[in-house]
C-alpha positions as CSV (number, residue, x, y, z in Angstrom):
1,M,-72.5,-33.3,32.9
2,S,-73.6,-29.8,33.8
3,L,-72.2,-27.9,36.9
4,F,-75.5,-28.5,38.7
5,D,-75.3,-32.3,38.0
6,W,-71.7,-32.4,39.1
7,F,-72.5,-30.6,42.3
8,N,-75.4,-33.0,43.2
9,S,-73.3,-36.0,42.3
10,S,-70.4,-34.7,44.4
11,V,-72.6,-34.2,47.5
12,Q,-73.9,-37.7,47.2
13,S,-70.4,-39.1,46.6
14,V,-69.0,-37.3,49.7
15,R,-71.9,-38.5,51.8
16,T,-71.2,-42.1,50.7
17,D,-67.4,-42.2,50.5
18,G,-66.1,-39.3,52.6
19,M,-62.7,-38.1,51.6
20,D,-62.5,-40.6,48.8
21,G,-65.7,-39.0,47.5
22,V,-64.1,-35.6,47.6
23,E,-61.1,-36.8,45.5
24,E,-63.4,-38.5,43.0
25,S,-65.5,-35.3,42.7
26,L,-62.5,-33.2,42.1
27,Y,-61.3,-35.6,39.4
28,E,-64.6,-35.4,37.7
29,F,-64.5,-31.7,37.8
30,R,-61.0,-31.8,36.2
31,V,-62.3,-34.1,33.5
32,G,-65.0,-31.6,32.6
33,I,-62.6,-28.7,32.3
34,V,-60.1,-30.6,30.2
35,R,-63.0,-31.9,28.0
36,Q,-64.2,-28.4,27.3
37,I,-60.8,-27.0,26.5
38,S,-59.6,-29.9,24.4
39,N,-62.5,-29.9,22.1
40,L,-61.9,-26.3,20.9
41,N,-59.5,-27.2,18.1
42,Y,-60.5,-30.8,17.5
43,N,-60.4,-31.8,13.8
44,P,-60.8,-35.6,13.4
45,T,-60.3,-37.6,10.2
46,P,-62.9,-40.4,9.5
47,V,-61.2,-43.7,8.6
48,W,-63.3,-43.8,5.4
49,E,-61.4,-40.8,4.1
50,R,-58.3,-42.9,3.9
51,D,-57.5,-45.7,1.4
52,W,-57.5,-49.3,2.9
53,D,-59.2,-52.6,2.4
54,L,-58.2,-54.1,5.7
55,L,-58.4,-52.0,8.9
56,I,-56.9,-53.7,11.9
57,V,-58.1,-51.9,15.1
58,L,-56.1,-52.4,18.3
59,D,-58.5,-51.2,21.0
60,A,-57.1,-48.4,23.2
61,C,-53.6,-48.4,21.7
62,R,-51.6,-45.2,22.1
63,L,-49.5,-44.0,19.3
64,D,-46.3,-44.0,21.3
65,L,-47.1,-47.5,22.7
66,L,-47.1,-48.9,19.2
67,Q,-44.1,-46.9,18.3
68,S,-42.2,-48.4,21.2
69,V,-42.5,-52.0,19.8
70,A,-42.6,-51.3,16.1
71,D,-39.0,-52.4,15.5
72,E,-40.0,-55.9,16.8
73,Y,-42.4,-56.5,13.9
74,Q,-41.7,-56.5,10.1
75,F,-45.2,-55.3,9.3
76,L,-44.8,-52.1,11.4
77,T,-42.2,-50.3,9.1
78,N,-44.5,-47.6,7.6
79,P,-45.5,-45.4,10.5
80,G,-48.2,-42.7,10.5
81,S,-50.9,-41.2,12.6
82,L,-54.6,-40.2,12.5
83,T,-56.8,-38.0,14.6
84,S,-59.6,-40.3,15.7
85,V,-63.2,-39.4,15.6
86,A,-63.7,-40.3,19.3
87,S,-62.0,-41.0,22.6
88,S,-64.1,-44.0,23.5
89,T,-65.3,-47.0,21.6
90,S,-69.0,-46.4,22.1
91,D,-68.7,-43.1,20.2
92,W,-66.2,-44.4,17.7
93,V,-68.4,-47.2,16.4
94,K,-71.4,-44.9,16.0
95,K,-69.3,-42.5,13.8
96,V,-67.5,-45.2,11.8
97,F,-70.8,-47.0,11.0
98,D,-72.8,-43.9,10.4
99,P,-75.3,-44.1,7.5
100,Q,-73.5,-41.4,5.5
101,Y,-71.0,-44.2,4.6
102,K,-73.7,-46.7,3.6
103,H,-72.2,-47.3,0.2
104,R,-68.9,-48.4,1.7
105,L,-70.5,-50.2,4.5
106,A,-72.7,-52.3,2.2
107,Q,-69.6,-54.1,0.9
108,A,-67.7,-54.3,4.2
109,A,-67.3,-56.8,7.0
110,Y,-66.9,-56.0,10.7
111,V,-65.3,-58.6,13.0
112,T,-65.2,-57.4,16.6
113,G,-64.3,-58.5,20.0
114,N,-65.7,-55.3,21.7
115,P,-69.2,-55.4,23.2
116,N,-69.6,-51.7,22.4
117,S,-70.7,-52.8,19.0
118,I,-74.2,-52.8,20.4
119,Y,-74.2,-49.0,20.2
120,A,-73.5,-49.0,16.4
121,F,-76.3,-51.4,15.5
122,P,-79.3,-50.6,17.7
123,Y,-82.8,-52.1,17.5
124,T,-85.7,-49.9,16.2
125,F,-89.3,-50.2,17.3
126,P,-92.6,-48.9,15.9
127,N,-94.0,-45.8,17.6
128,Q,-97.2,-47.5,18.5
129,C,-98.4,-51.0,19.4
130,D,-101.3,-52.6,17.4
131,C,-103.4,-51.9,20.4
132,G,-102.8,-48.1,20.0
133,A,-100.5,-47.7,23.0
134,E,-97.4,-45.6,22.5
135,I,-94.1,-47.5,22.5
136,K,-91.2,-46.1,24.5
137,P,-88.4,-48.7,24.2
138,S,-86.0,-48.8,27.1
139,H,-82.2,-48.6,26.7
140,Q,-82.0,-52.4,27.3
141,A,-84.5,-53.0,24.5
142,V,-82.7,-50.7,22.0
143,Y,-79.2,-51.8,22.6
144,H,-79.3,-55.2,24.4
145,E,-82.4,-57.3,24.1
146,G,-84.1,-56.3,20.9
147,Y,-87.6,-56.6,22.3
148,E,-90.0,-54.6,24.4
149,I,-93.2,-55.4,26.2
150,C,-96.2,-53.2,25.5
151,S,-97.3,-51.5,28.8
152,S,-100.9,-51.7,27.8
153,C,-101.6,-55.1,26.2
154,K,-98.4,-56.8,27.3
155,T,-97.6,-57.9,23.7
156,R,-93.9,-58.7,23.1
157,L,-92.7,-56.4,20.3
158,T,-89.5,-57.5,18.5
159,G,-87.2,-54.7,17.3
160,E,-85.5,-54.6,13.9
161,R,-81.7,-54.3,14.2
162,E,-80.1,-51.8,11.8
163,V,-76.9,-53.5,10.4
164,P,-75.5,-51.4,7.4
165,V,-72.5,-53.7,6.9
166,K,-72.6,-56.8,4.6
167,I,-71.2,-59.0,7.4
168,L,-71.3,-58.5,11.1
169,K,-69.5,-60.9,13.5
170,E,-69.7,-60.0,17.1
171,I,-67.2,-62.5,18.4
172,W,-67.5,-61.3,22.0
173,R,-71.0,-62.9,22.1
174,R,-69.6,-66.4,21.8
175,S,-65.9,-66.4,22.8
176,W,-65.8,-64.2,25.9
177,D,-63.4,-65.5,28.6
178,N,-65.0,-64.8,32.0
179,D,-61.9,-65.8,33.8
180,I,-59.9,-63.0,32.4
181,G,-62.7,-60.5,31.8
182,T,-62.0,-60.0,28.1
183,I,-61.7,-61.9,24.8
184,Q,-58.5,-63.5,23.5
185,P,-57.3,-62.4,20.0
186,R,-57.4,-65.8,18.3
187,P,-61.2,-66.2,17.8
188,I,-61.2,-62.8,16.1
189,T,-58.3,-63.7,13.9
190,D,-59.9,-67.1,12.9
191,T,-63.1,-65.4,11.9
192,A,-61.4,-62.7,9.9
193,I,-59.4,-65.3,8.0
194,E,-62.5,-67.3,7.2
195,I,-64.3,-64.3,5.9
196,S,-61.4,-63.1,3.8
197,R,-61.1,-66.5,2.1
198,N,-64.7,-67.3,1.6
199,Q,-66.7,-64.1,1.3
200,D,-67.0,-61.5,-1.5
201,I,-66.3,-58.1,0.3
202,D,-64.5,-54.9,-0.6
203,S,-63.2,-54.1,2.9
204,M,-63.0,-55.5,6.4
205,I,-62.5,-54.0,9.8
206,V,-61.0,-56.4,12.4
207,H,-61.4,-55.0,15.9
208,Y,-59.2,-56.6,18.5
209,M,-59.8,-56.0,22.2
210,Q,-56.2,-55.6,23.2
211,P,-54.2,-53.7,24.3
212,H,-57.3,-52.4,26.2
213,H,-57.3,-53.6,29.8
214,P,-57.6,-56.2,31.4
215,F,-54.0,-57.0,30.6
216,I,-53.9,-60.7,29.7
217,P,-50.2,-61.3,30.6
218,A,-50.7,-59.7,34.0
219,P,-54.1,-60.9,35.4
220,E,-53.0,-60.0,39.0
221,L,-53.0,-56.3,38.1
222,D,-56.4,-55.9,36.6
223,Q,-59.3,-58.2,36.0
224,G,-61.8,-55.6,35.0
225,S,-64.6,-54.0,37.0
226,Y,-67.2,-56.7,37.1
227,I,-67.5,-58.3,40.6
228,A,-68.9,-61.9,40.3
229,P,-71.2,-63.0,43.2
230,N,-69.2,-64.4,46.2
231,D,-65.9,-63.9,44.3
232,K,-63.8,-62.3,47.1
233,E,-60.6,-62.4,45.1
234,R,-62.2,-60.8,42.1
235,K,-63.8,-58.1,44.4
236,K,-60.4,-57.1,45.6
237,Q,-59.3,-56.3,42.1
238,S,-62.5,-54.6,41.0
239,R,-60.9,-51.3,40.1
240,T,-59.5,-50.8,36.6
241,I,-55.8,-50.4,36.0
242,W,-56.3,-46.7,35.3
243,E,-58.1,-46.1,38.6
244,Q,-55.3,-47.9,40.4
245,L,-52.7,-45.7,38.6
246,R,-54.6,-42.6,39.4
247,T,-54.7,-43.4,43.1
248,G,-51.1,-44.5,43.3
249,D,-51.8,-48.2,44.1
250,V,-49.7,-49.2,41.1
251,D,-46.8,-47.3,39.5
252,E,-46.6,-46.0,36.0
253,E,-43.6,-48.1,35.1
254,T,-45.5,-51.3,35.9
255,V,-48.5,-50.1,34.0
256,W,-46.5,-49.2,30.9
257,R,-44.7,-52.5,30.9
258,E,-47.8,-54.6,31.1
259,Y,-49.7,-52.3,28.7
260,K,-46.9,-53.0,26.2
261,N,-46.9,-56.7,26.9
262,N,-50.6,-56.8,26.3
263,L,-50.0,-55.1,22.9
264,R,-47.4,-57.7,22.1
265,H,-49.9,-60.3,22.9
266,V,-52.3,-59.1,20.2
267,L,-49.6,-58.3,17.7
268,E,-48.8,-62.0,17.4
269,D,-52.2,-62.5,16.0
270,V,-52.1,-59.4,13.8
271,E,-48.9,-61.0,12.3
272,M,-50.8,-64.3,11.8
273,L,-53.7,-62.4,10.2
274,L,-51.5,-60.6,7.7
275,E,-50.0,-63.9,6.7
276,N,-53.4,-65.4,6.0
277,V,-55.4,-62.7,4.2
278,D,-55.0,-60.9,0.9
279,A,-55.0,-57.1,1.4
280,D,-53.4,-54.6,-0.9
281,T,-53.6,-51.9,1.8
282,A,-53.8,-53.1,5.4
283,V,-53.7,-50.6,8.2
284,V,-52.9,-51.1,11.9
285,T,-54.7,-48.4,13.9
286,S,-56.7,-47.8,17.0
287,D,-60.1,-46.4,17.9
288,H,-58.6,-44.3,20.7
289,G,-55.7,-44.2,23.1
290,N,-55.4,-43.9,26.9
291,A,-54.3,-41.1,29.2
292,I,-51.7,-42.0,31.8
293,G,-51.7,-38.8,33.8
294,E,-51.5,-36.1,31.0
295,Y,-53.5,-33.1,32.2
296,G,-54.4,-35.1,35.3
297,I,-56.5,-37.5,33.2
298,Y,-56.4,-41.4,33.2
299,G,-58.0,-43.9,30.9
300,H,-60.2,-42.7,28.1
301,P,-63.1,-40.5,29.1
302,R,-65.7,-39.8,26.5
303,W,-65.8,-36.7,24.4
304,M,-62.2,-35.7,25.3
305,S,-59.8,-34.7,22.5
306,I,-56.4,-34.6,24.1
307,D,-53.6,-36.1,22.0
308,P,-53.0,-39.3,24.1
309,L,-56.7,-40.2,23.4
310,V,-57.3,-39.1,19.8
311,T,-53.9,-39.2,18.1
312,V,-53.8,-42.8,17.1
313,P,-51.5,-45.0,15.0
314,W,-51.9,-45.4,11.2
315,Y,-49.3,-48.0,10.1
316,E,-49.8,-49.1,6.5
317,T,-48.7,-52.6,5.3
318,T,-50.0,-55.4,3.1
319,G,-51.5,-58.9,3.6
320,T,-50.7,-62.0,1.7
321,D,-52.6,-65.3,2.2
322,N,-49.7,-67.8,2.6
323,K,-52.1,-70.3,4.2
324,T,-49.9,-70.8,7.2
325,H,-52.9,-71.0,9.5
326,T,-56.2,-73.0,9.3
327,S,-58.8,-71.2,11.3
328,T,-61.0,-73.2,13.8
329,E,-64.1,-71.3,14.6
330,S,-65.9,-72.7,17.6
331,V,-69.4,-71.3,18.1
332,T,-70.3,-71.2,21.8
333,N,-72.3,-68.8,24.0
334,S,-73.9,-67.1,21.0
335,N,-77.1,-66.2,22.8
336,V,-76.0,-63.8,25.5
337,T,-78.5,-62.1,27.8
338,S,-78.8,-58.4,28.5
339,E,-77.1,-58.9,31.8
340,E,-74.2,-60.7,30.2
341,V,-73.7,-57.8,27.8
342,T,-73.6,-55.4,30.7
343,Q,-71.2,-57.6,32.6
344,R,-68.8,-57.7,29.7
345,L,-68.8,-54.0,29.3
346,Q,-68.2,-53.8,33.0
347,D,-65.2,-56.0,32.6
348,L,-63.8,-53.4,30.3
349,G,-64.5,-50.6,32.8
350,Y,-67.4,-49.0,30.9
351,F,-69.7,-48.7,33.9
């Protein structure tokens, strides 16, 4: 956002929200300043430059958060860290699945619970319709719907989705829990186990949604940002946990406790996964972290390279299929609409 854009946005915000608008504008200004300074000495390491055959991604997991529970899990005994390529999932997936890694991607599987996968695998359209009209696909068409209507002849044009990985499983499309505003770990675990046992691949990325908010063990704190029609109780809780922390409506001790509990919630499934897949080098890492007030920043703004956001865990371990779990994939809600995709991203605070 340019200074001019920020000024115009601030004027509108103040007109709409009064003093709350002033505070929000000042926060956005701070975000812009910290973003500029933090990127001066940013030197990330792509995950493809490290050796692994199973990459377990814990969404929005700070390094110190994982360190704080590591002694509770036998598979977290080999600590390390990595400078992530992004401070938000939408940018992370674009960089991890960049065509420059096509040879590795061609033999890889990606199992994800994060709806931001739409940004890694967009739909492409021809420049012109058969009628000769120029095609300018909308954001919805490119990232959500996969089709566009010609403005001239009204023909429906179907896009081609670019998927460089051998196997793509977007579990969020069929196993999203609208009651909690996120996806539970188990459907992701089950799918990853099935792929590991039955598919010929060289590597697999398993992208869990936790410990990213909403915090499953504490639904009263944060149910995401989506406000369902006529849902008064949900409306009261429409601000993300990071917005509540920033405004002082919840204290840091409470947030850290439930953030950690949400991490424990997913680590139970990580343990199950590692006991039911074969992997010589399995890594527990994150796409990005979260700021909890460092430099006056909260959550994980895009394009910001402060340590709490881009210094992520890199814990190496192994996986052995002891066949202690039989996965039960249940396919439901596989055909989601563009509106549903947006709502699920809103649940995670991305709008």
